[in-house]
N, C-alpha and C positions, 0 to 999 in steps of 0.2 A: 258979839254974840250975846243975846239976852238970856235970861234965867230959864225961860221955857225951852229954848234951843239947847242950852247946856244940859237940861234934864233929859231931853230927847236923845241927845248924843250919849249921855251916860246910860240911859236905858238900852239903847241899841248895842252898846258894848257888852251887855249881859253881865254886869258885875255880880260877884258873889255876895256883896253886902247891900244890895238895893232893898230899901225898906218899904214897908206897906204904906207909910206916909208919902214917900216919894211916888209910889205907884198911883196912889189916890190923886195926888197933885197932877200927875201926868194925864190920867184919864179925865180929870176935871177939865184940863186944858183942851182936850179934844171934845168937850161938850157932854161928857158922861156925868150922870148923877148916881150917888150911892144909895142903895137900899139894903138894909140888913134884915128885912122881913120880920122885925120885932123880936120878941123874946124866944121864939121857938126856932130861930134859924141857927142857933149855935154859932159856929165860926164862919158860917156861909155868908158871903157878901155878893150882891148883885150890883153891877154897874150897868146902867142903861143909857143908850144914846137917845137922841131926840125922837127917833122912830120906835124906840122901845126895845131894840135889839139888845139882848143881854150878854154880858161877860161875867161868868159865875166863877168865883174864887173862894178859897178858904183863907180866912185871915190867919196869918202865922201866929203860933203860940208855942212856947212861952215867950219867945223873942219877937222881934218886929221885922226880921229879914225874910223876904219872899223867896220861896223855893225856886230853883232854877226851872223846873218843869212849868210852873205857873208863869214865870217871865216869858218863856217860850210860847206858851198858850196865848198870852196877851199880844206878843209880838206878831204872831201869826194872824190873829184876829184883826189887828190894826192894819197890817198889810193887806189882808183880804178886803178890808173896807177902804183901801187906798188912802189911809191916813198917814202912812209912813212909806 
């Protein structure tokens, strides 16, 4: 099992310590690009696929661990788009 597959399996298990960096790598592996909309976006981050369909998240702070509701949101979106 490769690194990408391990990351996908870890994500699907919905761990309580999944970091934003891991989520960014996961989405990048599915062809998403990150856009933080410049200085006015605050902690809002948009990931867009090749068609421009967005996944909008708040970057966690002060830590780097993604909240469980955000993981569920991403999981549902990836399933809806038949990527998982």
